[in-house]
N, CA, C and O atoms as a DFTB+ gen file, in Angstrom:
312 C
 N C O
     1  1       0.823      -1.193       0.000
     2  2       0.000       0.000       0.000
     3  2       0.869       1.260       0.000
     4  3       0.430       2.310      -0.469
     5  1       2.101       1.166       0.523
     6  2       2.986       2.322       0.528
     7  2       3.332       2.748      -0.888
     8  3       3.462       3.939      -1.170
     9  1       3.479       1.772      -1.782
    10  2       3.795       2.103      -3.168
    11  2       2.647       2.891      -3.784
    12  3       2.875       3.882      -4.478
    13  1       1.428       2.462      -3.536
    14  2       0.265       3.153      -4.089
    15  2       0.189       4.581      -3.561
    16  3      -0.097       5.513      -4.313
    17  1       0.444       4.747      -2.278
    18  2       0.403       6.094      -1.698
    19  2       1.512       6.964      -2.279
    20  3       1.297       8.140      -2.574
    21  1       2.693       6.383      -2.439
    22  2       3.807       7.146      -3.004
    23  2       3.508       7.553      -4.440
    24  3       3.812       8.676      -4.844
    25  1       2.920       6.656      -5.207
    26  2       2.561       6.989      -6.585
    27  2       1.523       8.100      -6.635
    28  3       1.595       8.991      -7.482
    29  1       0.567       8.042      -5.731
    30  2      -0.466       9.073      -5.700
    31  2       0.140      10.441      -5.382
    32  3      -0.191      11.439      -6.022
    33  1       1.019      10.475      -4.400
    34  2       1.659      11.742      -4.031
    35  2       2.512      12.252      -5.187
    36  3       2.469      13.436      -5.521
    37  1       3.293      11.348      -5.802
    38  2       4.161      11.751      -6.912
    39  2       3.329      12.293      -8.076
    40  3       3.673      13.319      -8.662
    41  1       2.254      11.615      -8.402
    42  2       1.408      12.058      -9.509
    43  2       0.814      13.433      -9.222
    44  3       0.783      14.291     -10.104
    45  1       0.344      13.649      -8.000
    46  2      -0.241      14.945      -7.644
    47  2       0.799      16.057      -7.707
    48  3       0.523      17.143      -8.217
    49  1       1.988      15.787      -7.191
    50  2       3.032      16.806      -7.210
    51  2       3.449      17.136      -8.632
    52  3       3.656      18.302      -8.968
    53  1       3.573      16.122      -9.458
    54  2       3.997      16.352     -10.833
    55  2       2.933      17.101     -11.629
    56  3       3.252      17.980     -12.430
    57  1       1.678      16.753     -11.407
    58  2       0.608      17.436     -12.135
    59  2       0.431      18.865     -11.630
    60  3       0.017      19.743     -12.387
    61  1       0.737      19.099     -10.375
    62  2       0.609      20.447      -9.820
    63  2       1.639      21.389     -10.415
    64  3       1.497      22.605     -10.289
    65  1       2.651      20.873     -11.050
    66  2       3.687      21.695     -11.657
    67  2       3.229      22.433     -12.891
    68  3       3.963      23.285     -13.393
    69  1       2.064      22.149     -13.395
    70  2       1.549      22.827     -14.584
    71  2       0.788      24.062     -14.139
    72  3      -0.377      23.980     -13.748
    73  1       1.452      25.201     -14.201
    74  2       0.836      26.437     -13.730
    75  2       0.339      27.279     -14.879
    76  3      -0.067      26.769     -15.923
    77  1       0.379      28.583     -14.663
    78  2      -0.078      29.551     -15.653
    79  2       0.816      29.479     -16.880
    80  3       2.029      29.663     -16.781
    81  1       0.226      29.214     -18.022
    82  2       1.013      29.030     -19.241
    83  2       1.673      30.317     -19.722
    84  3       2.551      30.273     -20.584
    85  1       1.266      31.458     -19.179
    86  2       1.850      32.729     -19.601
    87  2       3.076      33.107     -18.778
    88  3       3.716      34.121     -19.056
    89  1       3.407      32.318     -17.782
    90  2       4.563      32.627     -16.958
    91  2       5.737      31.758     -17.349
    92  3       5.563      30.616     -17.773
    93  1       6.939      32.303     -17.204
    94  2       8.150      31.532     -17.471
    95  2       8.320      30.495     -16.372
    96  3       8.013      30.766     -15.211
    97  1       8.805      29.317     -16.726
    98  2       8.987      28.232     -15.765
    99  2      10.386      28.203     -15.198
   100  3      10.723      27.298     -14.435
   101  1      11.213      29.179     -15.556
   102  2      12.581      29.151     -15.087
   103  2      13.482      28.366     -16.011
   104  3      14.662      28.178     -15.718
   105  1      12.948      27.913     -17.111
   106  2      13.723      27.108     -18.046
   107  2      14.609      27.986     -18.918
   108  3      15.516      27.493     -19.587
   109  1      14.345      29.289     -18.908
   110  2      15.099      30.186     -19.756
   111  2      14.512      30.286     -21.149
   112  3      14.968      31.091     -21.961
   113  1      13.534      29.499     -21.425
   114  2      12.915      29.524     -22.746
   115  2      11.836      30.583     -22.852
   116  3      11.535      31.054     -23.949
   117  1      11.247      30.966     -21.722
   118  2      10.211      31.980     -21.735
   119  2       8.920      31.513     -22.373
   120  3       8.079      32.337     -22.732
   121  1       8.745      30.217     -22.522
   122  2       7.548      29.698     -23.186
   123  2       6.408      29.459     -22.222
   124  3       5.251      29.410     -22.638
   125  1       6.709      29.309     -20.937
   126  2       5.673      28.975     -19.972
   127  2       5.342      27.501     -19.957
   128  3       4.481      27.071     -19.189
   129  1       6.005      26.715     -20.790
   130  2       5.765      25.274     -20.847
   131  2       6.668      24.562     -19.857
   132  3       7.884      24.754     -19.882
   133  1       6.092      23.743     -18.985
   134  2       6.940      22.991     -18.062
   135  2       7.771      21.965     -18.814
   136  3       7.357      21.454     -19.855
   137  1       8.936      21.675     -18.280
   138  2       9.795      20.667     -18.879
   139  2       9.574      19.362     -18.133
   140  3       9.791      19.302     -16.923
   141  1       9.147      18.317     -18.829
   142  2       8.898      17.040     -18.150
   143  2      10.182      16.486     -17.540
   144  3      11.267      16.629     -18.104
   145  1      10.041      15.860     -16.392
   146  2      11.159      15.199     -15.738
   147  2      11.517      13.964     -16.554
   148  3      10.637      13.230     -17.005
   149  1      12.809      13.742     -16.740
   150  2      13.249      12.550     -17.462
   151  2      13.433      11.404     -16.472
   152  3      14.091      11.566     -15.444
   153  1      12.857      10.257     -16.778
   154  2      13.012       9.069     -15.958
   155  2      13.796       8.034     -16.751
   156  3      13.517       7.795     -17.926
   157  1      14.778       7.423     -16.098
   158  2      15.539       6.380     -16.785
   159  2      14.711       5.097     -16.859
   160  3      13.676       4.974     -16.203
   161  1      15.178       4.156     -17.658
   162  2      14.431       2.918     -17.878
   163  2      14.216       2.151     -16.578
   164  3      13.144       1.584     -16.367
   165  1      15.214       2.126     -15.712
   166  2      15.076       1.396     -14.449
   167  2      13.936       1.970     -13.609
   168  3      13.166       1.218     -13.010
   169  1      13.825       3.294     -13.562
   170  2      12.749       3.932     -12.802
   171  2      11.398       3.652     -13.439
   172  3      10.429       3.347     -12.744
   173  1      11.333       3.756     -14.761
   174  2      10.070       3.465     -15.455
   175  2       9.647       2.014     -15.240
   176  3       8.457       1.726     -15.110
   177  1      10.608       1.107     -15.203
   178  2      10.295      -0.304     -14.939
   179  2       9.732      -0.484     -13.532
   180  3       8.812      -1.276     -13.327
   181  1      10.287       0.255     -12.556
   182  2       9.776       0.186     -11.179
   183  2       8.362       0.739     -11.096
   184  3       7.507       0.181     -10.408
   185  1       8.122       1.833     -11.797
   186  2       6.778       2.417     -11.810
   187  2       5.786       1.426     -12.408
   188  3       4.700       1.222     -11.865
   189  1       6.162       0.810     -13.528
   190  2       5.265      -0.154     -14.169
   191  2       4.995      -1.343     -13.261
   192  3       3.862      -1.819     -13.181
   193  1       6.027      -1.828     -12.574
   194  2       5.851      -2.952     -11.648
   195  2       4.891      -2.579     -10.521
   196  3       4.052      -3.386     -10.120
   197  1       5.018      -1.352     -10.013
   198  2       4.117      -0.893      -8.953
   199  2       2.690      -0.781      -9.465
   200  3       1.746      -1.165      -8.774
   201  1       2.531      -0.255     -10.676
   202  2       1.187      -0.147     -11.258
   203  2       0.566      -1.523     -11.486
   204  3      -0.635      -1.709     -11.290
   205  1       1.383      -2.476     -11.896
   206  2       0.882      -3.830     -12.141
   207  2       0.350      -4.487     -10.872
   208  3      -0.488      -5.386     -10.944
   209  1       0.831      -4.044      -9.711
   210  2       0.383      -4.608      -8.437
   211  2      -0.936      -4.013      -7.966
   212  3      -1.573      -4.556      -7.063
   213  1      -1.349      -2.913      -8.562
   214  2      -2.596      -2.263      -8.153
   215  2      -3.803      -3.036      -8.675
   216  3      -3.734      -3.673      -9.726
   217  1      -4.906      -2.976      -7.937
   218  2      -6.142      -3.593      -8.438
   219  2      -6.568      -2.929      -9.753
   220  3      -6.306      -1.746      -9.965
   221  1      -7.206      -3.671     -10.608
   222  2      -7.612      -3.160     -11.928
   223  2      -8.499      -1.921     -11.832
   224  3      -8.471      -1.070     -12.721
   225  1      -9.281      -1.815     -10.769
   226  2     -10.203      -0.669     -10.643
   227  2      -9.606       0.463      -9.797
   228  3     -10.333       1.357      -9.367
   229  1      -8.310       0.432      -9.559
   230  2      -7.667       1.462      -8.745
   231  2      -7.718       2.824      -9.435
   232  3      -7.438       2.939     -10.628
   233  1      -8.075       3.841      -8.676
   234  2      -8.117       5.200      -9.211
   235  2      -6.710       5.643      -9.622
   236  3      -6.564       6.475     -10.517
   237  1      -5.694       5.105      -8.988
   238  2      -4.324       5.479      -9.336
   239  2      -3.969       5.080     -10.769
   240  3      -3.166       5.750     -11.418
   241  1      -4.551       4.014     -11.254
   242  2      -4.316       3.632     -12.655
   243  2      -4.812       4.741     -13.589
   244  3      -4.130       5.091     -14.551
   245  1      -5.986       5.290     -13.310
   246  2      -6.535       6.353     -14.148
   247  2      -5.706       7.624     -14.020
   248  3      -5.429       8.294     -15.016
   249  1      -5.312       7.953     -12.798
   250  2      -4.512       9.155     -12.576
   251  2      -3.188       9.052     -13.341
   252  3      -2.773      10.009     -13.995
   253  1      -2.543       7.922     -13.261
   254  2      -1.261       7.744     -13.953
   255  2      -1.454       7.762     -15.468
   256  3      -0.597       8.266     -16.194
   257  1      -2.546       7.231     -15.939
   258  2      -2.851       7.283     -17.367
   259  2      -3.056       8.730     -17.815
   260  3      -2.555       9.139     -18.862
   261  1      -3.795       9.501     -17.016
   262  2      -4.010      10.921     -17.324
   263  2      -2.683      11.668     -17.337
   264  3      -2.433      12.490     -18.219
   265  1      -1.836      11.380     -16.354
   266  2      -0.537      12.035     -16.262
   267  2       0.329      11.691     -17.476
   268  3       1.024      12.554     -18.012
   269  1       0.285      10.445     -17.899
   270  2       1.052      10.042     -19.083
   271  2       0.580      10.821     -20.316
   272  3       1.396      11.243     -21.134
   273  1      -0.720      11.008     -20.445
   274  2      -1.262      11.766     -21.571
   275  2      -0.815      13.228     -21.497
   276  3      -0.470      13.824     -22.517
   277  1      -0.822      13.799     -20.306
   278  2      -0.377      15.191     -20.151
   279  2       1.095      15.343     -20.525
   280  3       1.476      16.321     -21.168
   281  1       1.915      14.388     -20.129
   282  2       3.338      14.420     -20.506
   283  2       3.491      14.356     -22.023
   284  3       4.323      15.058     -22.598
   285  1       2.691      13.519     -22.663
   286  2       2.737      13.441     -24.118
   287  2       2.335      14.779     -24.739
   288  3       2.930      15.218     -25.723
   289  1       1.321      15.425     -24.155
   290  2       0.851      16.716     -24.680
   291  2       1.906      17.811     -24.545
   292  3       1.918      18.755     -25.335
   293  1       2.783      17.698     -23.564
   294  2       3.823      18.707     -23.367
   295  2       4.760      18.804     -24.571
   296  3       5.391      19.840     -24.786
   297  1       4.850      17.754     -25.336
   298  2       5.715      17.788     -26.517
   299  2       5.266      18.870     -27.498
   300  3       6.068      19.362     -28.292
   301  1       3.992      19.240     -27.444
   302  2       3.453      20.210     -28.388
   303  2       3.303      21.605     -27.784
   304  3       2.849      22.529     -28.458
   305  1       3.682      21.757     -26.525
   306  2       3.584      23.058     -25.846
   307  2       4.691      23.963     -26.343
   308  3       5.852      23.557     -26.400
   309  1       4.341      25.180     -26.701
   310  2       5.345      26.160     -27.190
   311  2       5.059      27.517     -26.602
   312  3       5.779      28.475     -26.882
């Protein structure tokens, strides 16, 4: 259950990083687009293993899916 709680906290913190799109994020780009955190393969494998342990109807599965979609959308933020 600690893994599920940690994933929930991590997902909330990461999603909270998307603020006002008109403000600079400190990236020096001045675009207002947040820069996604890079995760190495080992970390992504751990995340997937933790997700696989969750019940199929877990709300965390949906939250992580939403977060993955938001990260994908960041590729088009300018």
